[in-house]
A tleap script that builds the chain and sets N, CA, C and O, in Angstrom:
source leaprc.protein.ff14SB
mol = sequence {
  NMET THR ASP PRO GLY ARG ASP LEU ASP LEU
  VAL PHE ALA ALA LEU ALA ASP PRO THR ARG
  ARG THR ILE LEU SER MET LEU LEU GLU ASP
  ASP MET ALA VAL SER ASP VAL ALA CYS ALA
  PHE ASP ILE SER LEU ALA ALA VAL SER LYS
  HIE LEU GLY ILE LEU ALA GLN ALA GLY LEU
  ILE SER GLN GLU ARG ARG GLY ARG LEU ARG
  TRP CYS GLN LEU GLU PRO ASP ALA LEU ARG
  ALA ALA SER VAL TRP MET GLN GLY PHE GLY
  GLN PHE GLU PRO VAL HIE LEU ASP ALA PHE
  GLU ARG PHE LEU ARG ALA GLU LEU GLY GLY
  GLU PRO GLU SER CASP
}
set mol.1.N position { -22.381 -62.959 9.239 }
set mol.1.CA position { -22.827 -62.636 10.580 }
set mol.1.C position { -22.679 -61.134 10.805 }
set mol.1.O position { -21.676 -60.531 10.423 }
set mol.2.N position { -23.688 -60.548 11.426 }
set mol.2.CA position { -23.649 -59.108 11.641 }
set mol.2.C position { -22.990 -58.788 12.972 }
set mol.2.O position { -22.981 -59.603 13.895 }
set mol.3.N position { -22.450 -57.602 13.049 }
set mol.3.CA position { -21.812 -57.114 14.271 }
set mol.3.C position { -22.865 -56.381 15.098 }
set mol.3.O position { -23.345 -55.328 14.679 }
set mol.4.N position { -23.240 -56.925 16.281 }
set mol.4.CA position { -24.282 -56.273 17.090 }
set mol.4.C position { -23.948 -54.826 17.449 }
set mol.4.O position { -24.843 -53.983 17.504 }
set mol.5.N position { -22.683 -54.535 17.691 }
set mol.5.CA position { -22.289 -53.158 18.005 }
set mol.5.C position { -22.534 -52.228 16.841 }
set mol.5.O position { -23.018 -51.111 17.025 }
set mol.6.N position { -22.208 -52.674 15.651 }
set mol.6.CA position { -22.430 -51.862 14.443 }
set mol.6.C position { -23.926 -51.678 14.208 }
set mol.6.O position { -24.369 -50.593 13.832 }
set mol.7.N position { -24.710 -52.747 14.432 }
set mol.7.CA position { -26.157 -52.638 14.271 }
set mol.7.C position { -26.728 -51.590 15.213 }
set mol.7.O position { -27.572 -50.789 14.812 }
set mol.8.N position { -26.272 -51.587 16.465 }
set mol.8.CA position { -26.732 -50.573 17.419 }
set mol.8.C position { -26.304 -49.176 16.983 }
set mol.8.O position { -27.066 -48.218 17.116 }
set mol.9.N position { -25.089 -49.064 16.465 }
set mol.9.CA position { -24.608 -47.768 15.977 }
set mol.9.C position { -25.535 -47.230 14.882 }
set mol.9.O position { -25.882 -46.049 14.880 }
set mol.10.N position { -25.931 -48.105 13.954 }
set mol.10.CA position { -26.814 -47.687 12.863 }
set mol.10.C position { -28.182 -47.257 13.391 }
set mol.10.O position { -28.746 -46.265 12.930 }
set mol.11.N position { -28.710 -48.005 14.355 }
set mol.11.CA position { -30.020 -47.664 14.927 }
set mol.11.C position { -29.955 -46.317 15.630 }
set mol.11.O position { -30.798 -45.452 15.398 }
set mol.12.N position { -28.955 -46.137 16.490 }
set mol.12.CA position { -28.865 -44.883 17.228 }
set mol.12.C position { -28.571 -43.696 16.309 }
set mol.12.O position { -29.081 -42.599 16.536 }
set mol.13.N position { -27.765 -43.903 15.287 }
set mol.13.CA position { -27.501 -42.827 14.329 }
set mol.13.C position { -28.791 -42.453 13.596 }
set mol.13.O position { -29.056 -41.273 13.364 }
set mol.14.N position { -29.586 -43.451 13.236 }
set mol.14.CA position { -30.861 -43.181 12.563 }
set mol.14.C position { -31.814 -42.436 13.490 }
set mol.14.O position { -32.515 -41.523 13.053 }
set mol.15.N position { -31.844 -42.813 14.753 }
set mol.15.CA position { -32.747 -42.182 15.721 }
set mol.15.C position { -32.302 -40.777 16.121 }
set mol.15.O position { -33.087 -40.021 16.693 }
set mol.16.N position { -31.063 -40.423 15.829 }
set mol.16.CA position { -30.523 -39.124 16.243 }
set mol.16.C position { -31.158 -37.955 15.499 }
set mol.16.O position { -31.050 -36.810 15.939 }
set mol.17.N position { -31.813 -38.230 14.385 }
set mol.17.CA position { -32.378 -37.154 13.578 }
set mol.17.C position { -33.879 -37.005 13.834 }
set mol.17.O position { -34.616 -37.986 13.743 }
set mol.18.N position { -34.343 -35.788 14.155 }
set mol.18.CA position { -35.768 -35.597 14.445 }
set mol.18.C position { -36.690 -35.911 13.263 }
set mol.18.O position { -37.813 -36.371 13.468 }
set mol.19.N position { -36.238 -35.672 12.045 }
set mol.19.CA position { -37.062 -36.001 10.879 }
set mol.19.C position { -37.287 -37.505 10.806 }
set mol.19.O position { -38.400 -37.957 10.541 }
set mol.20.N position { -36.234 -38.278 11.041 }
set mol.20.CA position { -36.377 -39.741 10.990 }
set mol.20.C position { -37.255 -40.254 12.124 }
set mol.20.O position { -38.009 -41.209 11.937 }
set mol.21.N position { -37.168 -39.631 13.299 }
set mol.21.CA position { -38.049 -40.038 14.404 }
set mol.21.C position { -39.501 -39.738 14.054 }
set mol.21.O position { -40.391 -40.521 14.385 }
set mol.22.N position { -39.746 -38.618 13.391 }
set mol.22.CA position { -41.104 -38.277 12.966 }
set mol.22.C position { -41.615 -39.292 11.952 }
set mol.22.O position { -42.771 -39.711 12.011 }
set mol.23.N position { -40.751 -39.682 11.025 }
set mol.23.CA position { -41.136 -40.687 10.030 }
set mol.23.C position { -41.513 -41.993 10.730 }
set mol.23.O position { -42.520 -42.612 10.386 }
set mol.24.N position { -40.717 -42.411 11.702 }
set mol.24.CA position { -41.039 -43.640 12.433 }
set mol.24.C position { -42.386 -43.516 13.130 }
set mol.24.O position { -43.170 -44.466 13.135 }
set mol.25.N position { -42.662 -42.364 13.714 }
set mol.25.CA position { -43.959 -42.146 14.375 }
set mol.25.C position { -45.104 -42.239 13.371 }
set mol.25.O position { -46.159 -42.799 13.668 }
set mol.26.N position { -44.888 -41.692 12.196 }
set mol.26.CA position { -45.916 -41.769 11.154 }
set mol.26.C position { -46.175 -43.214 10.750 }
set mol.26.O position { -47.321 -43.611 10.540 }
set mol.27.N position { -45.107 -43.997 10.643 }
set mol.27.CA position { -45.244 -45.385 10.216 }
set mol.27.C position { -45.819 -46.284 11.301 }
set mol.27.O position { -46.221 -47.415 11.028 }
set mol.28.N position { -45.858 -45.778 12.543 }
set mol.28.CA position { -46.541 -46.519 13.610 }
set mol.28.C position { -48.024 -46.667 13.287 }
set mol.28.O position { -48.647 -47.666 13.646 }
set mol.29.N position { -48.583 -45.676 12.613 }
set mol.29.CA position { -50.007 -45.671 12.276 }
set mol.29.C position { -50.332 -46.666 11.171 }
set mol.29.O position { -51.306 -47.411 11.271 }
set mol.30.N position { -49.517 -46.681 10.114 }
set mol.30.CA position { -49.794 -47.547 8.965 }
set mol.30.C position { -48.639 -47.460 7.975 }
set mol.30.O position { -47.809 -46.555 8.056 }
set mol.31.N position { -48.592 -48.399 7.049 }
set mol.31.CA position { -47.626 -48.334 5.956 }
set mol.31.C position { -47.937 -47.074 5.150 }
set mol.31.O position { -49.082 -46.628 5.073 }
set mol.32.N position { -46.880 -46.514 4.550 }
set mol.32.CA position { -47.077 -45.299 3.761 }
set mol.32.C position { -46.235 -45.350 2.499 }
set mol.32.O position { -45.137 -45.907 2.483 }
set mol.33.N position { -46.772 -44.755 1.442 }
set mol.33.CA position { -46.000 -44.574 0.218 }
set mol.33.C position { -44.959 -43.484 0.475 }
set mol.33.O position { -45.189 -42.562 1.258 }
set mol.34.N position { -43.825 -43.603 -0.187 }
set mol.34.CA position { -42.755 -42.612 -0.024 }
set mol.34.C position { -43.284 -41.208 -0.318 }
set mol.34.O position { -42.956 -40.258 0.393 }
set mol.35.N position { -44.094 -41.079 -1.355 }
set mol.35.CA position { -44.625 -39.756 -1.704 }
set mol.35.C position { -45.510 -39.190 -0.591 }
set mol.35.O position { -45.520 -37.979 -0.367 }
set mol.36.N position { -46.252 -40.052 0.107 }
set mol.36.CA position { -47.080 -39.590 1.229 }
set mol.36.C position { -46.217 -39.159 2.407 }
set mol.36.O position { -46.534 -38.186 3.091 }
set mol.37.N position { -45.130 -39.881 2.643 }
set mol.37.CA position { -44.197 -39.483 3.709 }
set mol.37.C position { -43.629 -38.112 3.377 }
set mol.37.O position { -43.557 -37.236 4.239 }
set mol.38.N position { -43.230 -37.930 2.136 }
set mol.38.CA position { -42.610 -36.668 1.714 }
set mol.38.C position { -43.559 -35.489 1.864 }
set mol.38.O position { -43.115 -34.378 2.155 }
set mol.39.N position { -44.850 -35.707 1.673 }
set mol.39.CA position { -45.829 -34.607 1.778 }
set mol.39.C position { -45.874 -34.012 3.182 }
set mol.39.O position { -46.291 -32.867 3.356 }
set mol.40.N position { -45.454 -34.769 4.168 }
set mol.40.CA position { -45.515 -34.295 5.554 }
set mol.40.C position { -44.368 -33.354 5.921 }
set mol.40.O position { -44.348 -32.797 7.018 }
set mol.41.N position { -43.418 -33.178 5.010 }
set mol.41.CA position { -42.222 -32.400 5.323 }
set mol.41.C position { -42.006 -31.293 4.297 }
set mol.41.O position { -42.435 -31.393 3.148 }
set mol.42.N position { -41.343 -30.256 4.735 }
set mol.42.CA position { -41.003 -29.145 3.858 }
set mol.42.C position { -39.575 -29.316 3.348 }
set mol.42.O position { -38.770 -28.386 3.384 }
set mol.43.N position { -39.282 -30.524 2.873 }
set mol.43.CA position { -37.978 -30.837 2.290 }
set mol.43.C position { -38.226 -31.602 0.997 }
set mol.43.O position { -39.346 -32.045 0.743 }
set mol.44.N position { -37.207 -31.756 0.192 }
set mol.44.CA position { -37.359 -32.392 -1.109 }
set mol.44.C position { -37.626 -33.889 -0.983 }
set mol.44.O position { -37.325 -34.507 0.039 }
set mol.45.N position { -38.188 -34.447 -2.028 }
set mol.45.CA position { -38.410 -35.894 -2.087 }
set mol.45.C position { -37.078 -36.635 -1.977 }
set mol.45.O position { -37.003 -37.696 -1.358 }
set mol.46.N position { -36.032 -36.076 -2.577 }
set mol.46.CA position { -34.703 -36.703 -2.495 }
set mol.46.C position { -34.207 -36.746 -1.051 }
set mol.46.O position { -33.612 -37.738 -0.631 }
set mol.47.N position { -34.446 -35.686 -0.293 }
set mol.47.CA position { -34.024 -35.647 1.110 }
set mol.47.C position { -34.811 -36.668 1.932 }
set mol.47.O position { -34.245 -37.359 2.779 }
set mol.48.N position { -36.119 -36.760 1.678 }
set mol.48.CA position { -36.932 -37.757 2.385 }
set mol.48.C position { -36.451 -39.160 2.026 }
set mol.48.O position { -36.347 -40.022 2.899 }
set mol.49.N position { -36.160 -39.390 0.759 }
set mol.49.CA position { -35.662 -40.703 0.331 }
set mol.49.C position { -34.351 -41.052 1.022 }
set mol.49.O position { -34.118 -42.211 1.367 }
set mol.50.N position { -33.498 -40.058 1.226 }
set mol.50.CA position { -32.239 -40.302 1.932 }
set mol.50.C position { -32.519 -40.700 3.381 }
set mol.50.O position { -31.910 -41.639 3.894 }
set mol.51.N position { -33.433 -39.994 4.041 }
set mol.51.CA position { -33.811 -40.349 5.415 }
set mol.51.C position { -34.359 -41.777 5.469 }
set mol.51.O position { -34.012 -42.550 6.361 }
set mol.52.N position { -35.219 -42.116 4.504 }
set mol.52.CA position { -35.795 -43.453 4.466 }
set mol.52.C position { -34.714 -44.510 4.241 }
set mol.52.O position { -34.783 -45.600 4.809 }
set mol.53.N position { -33.729 -44.195 3.424 }
set mol.53.CA position { -32.627 -45.119 3.194 }
set mol.53.C position { -31.833 -45.388 4.461 }
set mol.53.O position { -31.427 -46.522 4.716 }
set mol.54.N position { -31.613 -44.352 5.250 }
set mol.54.CA position { -30.893 -44.501 6.521 }
set mol.54.C position { -31.703 -45.363 7.484 }
set mol.54.O position { -31.153 -46.230 8.162 }
set mol.55.N position { -33.024 -45.118 7.542 }
set mol.55.CA position { -33.883 -45.938 8.403 }
set mol.55.C position { -33.892 -47.392 7.946 }
set mol.55.O position { -33.880 -48.304 8.773 }
set mol.56.N position { -33.913 -47.611 6.635 }
set mol.56.CA position { -33.899 -48.980 6.103 }
set mol.56.C position { -32.559 -49.661 6.376 }
set mol.56.O position { -32.524 -50.838 6.737 }
set mol.57.N position { -31.460 -48.931 6.205 }
set mol.57.CA position { -30.135 -49.496 6.460 }
set mol.57.C position { -29.995 -49.912 7.926 }
set mol.57.O position { -29.323 -50.895 8.238 }
set mol.58.N position { -30.633 -49.158 8.815 }
set mol.58.CA position { -30.595 -49.480 10.245 }
set mol.58.C position { -31.568 -50.608 10.592 }
set mol.58.O position { -31.573 -51.099 11.721 }
set mol.59.N position { -32.384 -51.015 9.630 }
set mol.59.CA position { -33.340 -52.090 9.865 }
set mol.59.C position { -34.616 -51.633 10.554 }
set mol.59.O position { -35.419 -52.464 10.979 }
set mol.60.N position { -34.816 -50.328 10.671 }
set mol.60.CA position { -35.990 -49.801 11.361 }
set mol.60.C position { -37.248 -49.826 10.494 }
set mol.60.O position { -38.366 -49.895 11.002 }
set mol.61.N position { -37.044 -49.768 9.179 }
set mol.61.CA position { -38.167 -49.867 8.247 }
set mol.61.C position { -37.773 -50.808 7.116 }
set mol.61.O position { -36.597 -51.115 6.920 }
set mol.62.N position { -38.773 -51.254 6.385 }
set mol.62.CA position { -38.513 -51.965 5.141 }
set mol.62.C position { -39.280 -51.235 4.040 }
set mol.62.O position { -40.248 -50.522 4.304 }
set mol.63.N position { -38.831 -51.425 2.814 }
set mol.63.CA position { -39.462 -50.777 1.674 }
set mol.63.C position { -39.736 -51.833 0.617 }
set mol.63.O position { -38.955 -52.767 0.434 }
set mol.64.N position { -40.865 -51.671 -0.082 }
set mol.64.CA position { -41.195 -52.590 -1.163 }
set mol.64.C position { -41.969 -51.855 -2.240 }
set mol.64.O position { -42.643 -50.860 -1.974 }
set mol.65.N position { -41.863 -52.355 -3.447 }
set mol.65.CA position { -42.624 -51.786 -4.560 }
set mol.65.C position { -44.009 -52.410 -4.559 }
set mol.65.O position { -44.162 -53.627 -4.451 }
set mol.66.N position { -45.008 -51.555 -4.682 }
set mol.66.CA position { -46.393 -51.983 -4.872 }
set mol.66.C position { -46.898 -51.206 -6.073 }
set mol.66.O position { -47.263 -50.035 -5.967 }
set mol.67.N position { -46.914 -51.863 -7.196 }
set mol.67.CA position { -47.263 -51.164 -8.432 }
set mol.67.C position { -46.181 -50.169 -8.775 }
set mol.67.O position { -45.002 -50.518 -8.843 }
set mol.68.N position { -46.579 -48.927 -8.991 }
set mol.68.CA position { -45.605 -47.893 -9.357 }
set mol.68.C position { -45.041 -47.172 -8.146 }
set mol.68.O position { -44.141 -46.344 -8.283 }
set mol.69.N position { -45.558 -47.475 -6.962 }
set mol.69.CA position { -45.142 -46.764 -5.765 }
set mol.69.C position { -44.222 -47.611 -4.890 }
set mol.69.O position { -44.289 -48.840 -4.895 }
set mol.70.N position { -43.373 -46.931 -4.146 }
set mol.70.CA position { -42.539 -47.596 -3.143 }
set mol.70.C position { -43.165 -47.314 -1.784 }
set mol.70.O position { -43.403 -46.161 -1.424 }
set mol.71.N position { -43.428 -48.378 -1.037 }
set mol.71.CA position { -44.083 -48.280 0.265 }
set mol.71.C position { -43.093 -48.579 1.372 }
set mol.71.O position { -42.149 -49.349 1.198 }
set mol.72.N position { -43.329 -47.955 2.509 }
set mol.72.CA position { -42.481 -48.134 3.683 }
set mol.72.C position { -43.326 -48.708 4.804 }
set mol.72.O position { -44.494 -48.355 4.967 }
set mol.73.N position { -42.719 -49.596 5.570 }
set mol.73.CA position { -43.401 -50.098 6.754 }
set mol.73.C position { -42.399 -50.228 7.885 }
set mol.73.O position { -41.222 -50.521 7.678 }
set mol.74.N position { -42.904 -50.002 9.084 }
set mol.74.CA position { -42.094 -50.108 10.282 }
set mol.74.C position { -41.761 -51.573 10.531 }
set mol.74.O position { -42.616 -52.441 10.353 }
set mol.75.N position { -40.544 -51.852 10.935 }
set mol.75.CA position { -40.157 -53.208 11.325 }
set mol.75.C position { -40.339 -53.315 12.834 }
set mol.75.O position { -39.594 -52.692 13.590 }
set mol.76.N position { -41.314 -54.094 13.279 }
set mol.76.CA position { -41.706 -54.077 14.690 }
set mol.76.C position { -40.623 -54.491 15.682 }
set mol.76.O position { -40.619 -54.008 16.814 }
set mol.77.N position { -39.726 -55.354 15.294 }
set mol.77.CA position { -38.699 -55.817 16.235 }
set mol.77.C position { -37.391 -55.046 16.120 }
set mol.77.O position { -36.412 -55.379 16.789 }
set mol.78.N position { -37.368 -54.030 15.285 }
set mol.78.CA position { -36.115 -53.338 14.981 }
set mol.78.C position { -35.482 -52.660 16.183 }
set mol.78.O position { -34.257 -52.559 16.250 }
set mol.79.N position { -36.269 -52.199 17.122 }
set mol.79.CA position { -35.723 -51.476 18.265 }
set mol.79.C position { -35.445 -52.375 19.465 }
set mol.79.O position { -35.016 -51.894 20.513 }
set mol.80.N position { -35.686 -53.670 19.320 }
set mol.80.CA position { -35.527 -54.590 20.445 }
set mol.80.C position { -34.114 -54.549 21.041 }
set mol.80.O position { -33.966 -54.395 22.253 }
set mol.81.N position { -33.090 -54.682 20.219 }
set mol.81.CA position { -31.712 -54.702 20.733 }
set mol.81.C position { -31.351 -53.368 21.391 }
set mol.81.O position { -30.696 -53.340 22.433 }
set mol.82.N position { -31.782 -52.269 20.778 }
set mol.82.CA position { -31.500 -50.948 21.353 }
set mol.82.C position { -32.230 -50.780 22.680 }
set mol.82.O position { -31.683 -50.220 23.629 }
set mol.83.N position { -33.450 -51.258 22.741 }
set mol.83.CA position { -34.226 -51.163 23.974 }
set mol.83.C position { -33.589 -51.973 25.096 }
set mol.83.O position { -33.500 -51.510 26.233 }
set mol.84.N position { -33.151 -53.175 24.772 }
set mol.84.CA position { -32.481 -54.020 25.768 }
set mol.84.C position { -31.207 -53.333 26.254 }
set mol.84.O position { -30.923 -53.322 27.452 }
set mol.85.N position { -30.451 -52.766 25.336 }
set mol.85.CA position { -29.204 -52.087 25.704 }
set mol.85.C position { -29.501 -50.912 26.627 }
set mol.85.O position { -28.825 -50.741 27.641 }
set mol.86.N position { -30.515 -50.090 26.289 }
set mol.86.CA position { -30.848 -48.915 27.085 }
set mol.86.C position { -31.393 -49.302 28.461 }
set mol.86.O position { -31.113 -48.620 29.447 }
set mol.87.N position { -32.156 -50.371 28.537 }
set mol.87.CA position { -32.709 -50.796 29.817 }
set mol.87.C position { -31.619 -51.179 30.801 }
set mol.87.O position { -31.826 -51.119 32.013 }
set mol.88.N position { -30.468 -51.569 30.293 }
set mol.88.CA position { -29.341 -51.886 31.157 }
set mol.88.C position { -28.846 -50.692 31.953 }
set mol.88.O position { -28.131 -50.856 32.941 }
set mol.89.N position { -29.220 -49.492 31.530 }
set mol.89.CA position { -28.794 -48.284 32.209 }
set mol.89.C position { -29.845 -47.731 33.163 }
set mol.89.O position { -29.587 -46.757 33.870 }
set mol.90.N position { -31.011 -48.333 33.190 }
set mol.90.CA position { -32.050 -47.945 34.127 }
set mol.90.C position { -32.581 -46.541 33.952 }
set mol.90.O position { -33.795 -46.354 33.877 }
set mol.91.N position { -31.711 -45.543 33.884 }
set mol.91.CA position { -32.174 -44.164 33.812 }
set mol.91.C position { -32.858 -43.849 32.495 }
set mol.91.O position { -33.436 -42.772 32.351 }
set mol.92.N position { -32.812 -44.747 31.539 }
set mol.92.CA position { -33.452 -44.502 30.257 }
set mol.92.C position { -34.844 -45.107 30.164 }
set mol.92.O position { -35.357 -45.293 29.060 }
set mol.93.N position { -35.464 -45.416 31.288 }
set mol.93.CA position { -36.829 -45.938 31.257 }
set mol.93.C position { -37.768 -44.909 31.809 }
set mol.93.O position { -37.575 -44.522 32.961 }
set mol.94.N position { -38.746 -44.433 31.120 }
set mol.94.CA position { -38.930 -44.572 29.680 }
set mol.94.C position { -37.972 -43.660 28.918 }
set mol.94.O position { -37.511 -42.649 29.450 }
set mol.95.N position { -37.682 -44.015 27.698 }
set mol.95.CA position { -36.708 -43.277 26.908 }
set mol.95.C position { -37.336 -42.000 26.357 }
set mol.95.O position { -38.396 -42.040 25.733 }
set mol.96.N position { -36.695 -40.903 26.587 }
set mol.96.CA position { -37.065 -39.623 25.995 }
set mol.96.C position { -36.057 -39.394 24.871 }
set mol.96.O position { -34.902 -39.059 25.133 }
set mol.97.N position { -36.489 -39.574 23.622 }
set mol.97.CA position { -35.544 -39.617 22.503 }
set mol.97.C position { -34.799 -38.303 22.279 }
set mol.97.O position { -33.642 -38.324 21.860 }
set mol.98.N position { -35.430 -37.165 22.547 }
set mol.98.CA position { -34.706 -35.896 22.364 }
set mol.98.C position { -33.555 -35.787 23.364 }
set mol.98.O position { -32.457 -35.356 23.011 }
set mol.99.N position { -33.813 -36.180 24.619 }
set mol.99.CA position { -32.747 -36.162 25.628 }
set mol.99.C position { -31.678 -37.181 25.270 }
set mol.99.O position { -30.486 -36.938 25.459 }
set mol.100.N position { -32.111 -38.325 24.750 }
set mol.100.CA position { -31.149 -39.350 24.374 }
set mol.100.C position { -30.298 -38.887 23.192 }
set mol.100.O position { -29.117 -39.222 23.108 }
set mol.101.N position { -30.895 -38.115 22.276 }
set mol.101.CA position { -30.145 -37.557 21.156 }
set mol.101.C position { -29.040 -36.636 21.667 }
set mol.101.O position { -27.907 -36.702 21.188 }
set mol.102.N position { -29.364 -35.774 22.641 }
set mol.102.CA position { -28.351 -34.876 23.209 }
set mol.102.C position { -27.246 -35.682 23.885 }
set mol.102.O position { -26.067 -35.348 23.765 }
set mol.103.N position { -27.627 -36.738 24.593 }
set mol.103.CA position { -26.653 -37.613 25.243 }
set mol.103.C position { -25.710 -38.229 24.207 }
set mol.103.O position { -24.492 -38.222 24.389 }
set mol.104.N position { -26.274 -38.759 23.123 }
set mol.104.CA position { -25.453 -39.394 22.089 }
set mol.104.C position { -24.508 -38.391 21.427 }
set mol.104.O position { -23.347 -38.707 21.170 }
set mol.105.N position { -25.000 -37.194 21.153 }
set mol.105.CA position { -24.140 -36.173 20.535 }
set mol.105.C position { -22.967 -35.843 21.446 }
set mol.105.O position { -21.835 -35.698 20.987 }
set mol.106.N position { -23.243 -35.725 22.731 }
set mol.106.CA position { -22.173 -35.422 23.685 }
set mol.106.C position { -21.182 -36.574 23.752 }
set mol.106.O position { -19.971 -36.356 23.782 }
set mol.107.N position { -21.692 -37.795 23.774 }
set mol.107.CA position { -20.829 -38.972 23.869 }
set mol.107.C position { -20.001 -39.189 22.609 }
set mol.107.O position { -18.859 -39.645 22.680 }
set mol.108.N position { -20.583 -38.860 21.450 }
set mol.108.CA position { -19.913 -39.092 20.177 }
set mol.108.C position { -19.075 -37.895 19.730 }
set mol.108.O position { -18.507 -37.898 18.638 }
set mol.109.N position { -19.005 -36.872 20.587 }
set mol.109.CA position { -18.162 -35.718 20.270 }
set mol.109.C position { -18.805 -34.735 19.321 }
set mol.109.O position { -18.117 -33.921 18.705 }
set mol.110.N position { -20.145 -34.804 19.193 }
set mol.110.CA position { -20.863 -33.857 18.346 }
set mol.110.C position { -21.096 -32.573 19.104 }
set mol.110.O position { -20.206 -32.050 19.775 }
set mol.111.N position { -22.302 -32.081 18.984 }
set mol.111.CA position { -22.654 -30.838 19.670 }
set mol.111.C position { -22.587 -31.042 21.180 }
set mol.111.O position { -22.907 -32.127 21.665 }
set mol.112.N position { -22.186 -30.042 21.917 }
set mol.112.CA position { -22.166 -30.166 23.380 }
set mol.112.C position { -23.576 -30.278 23.924 }
set mol.112.O position { -24.532 -29.771 23.337 }
set mol.113.N position { -23.684 -30.962 25.072 }
set mol.113.CA position { -24.979 -31.111 25.739 }
set mol.113.C position { -25.468 -29.760 26.190 }
set mol.113.O position { -24.702 -28.951 26.713 }
set mol.114.N position { -26.775 -29.513 25.982 }
set mol.114.CA position { -27.381 -28.276 26.474 }
set mol.114.C position { -28.802 -28.566 26.878 }
set mol.114.O position { -29.485 -29.360 26.230 }
set mol.115.N position { -29.259 -27.934 27.942 }
set mol.115.CA position { -30.644 -28.099 28.393 }
set mol.115.C position { -31.309 -26.801 28.598 }
set mol.115.O position { -32.479 -26.760 28.978 }
savepdb mol mol.pdb
quit
C-alpha cells in the first residue's frame, strides 16, 4: 500500500522544477521519444533522462520501449490527488505553477519567497 502523503511529496517535488513542467507540457501534445524530448533542451541527454526518471517515479509519466527507442507518455490521472489537495485551499484555483513553486520552496525551507 502506498503512502498518499509520500505520493503527493513526489508529485510536488517533480513539479517544482521548470524543466520537468516543460516536459509535462510537451507530453500534453503527444507521446514522445526520449531523444525528441532531449532535443528541446540545452542540457545533456543524461540530464533529461534524470528529469524523466523523477517524473516517472512521481507517476506523472510512464515510459516504454518501442523498438530501439524509449517513449514517454503523460499519465492522465497523475495529478488528480494533487489537484484535490490544492482545491481544498481555494486560493490555488486556478493553479499558477510558478507561484506554487515559490510557495513550496518557502514552506520546505528552500529559497525564500520573492515576487
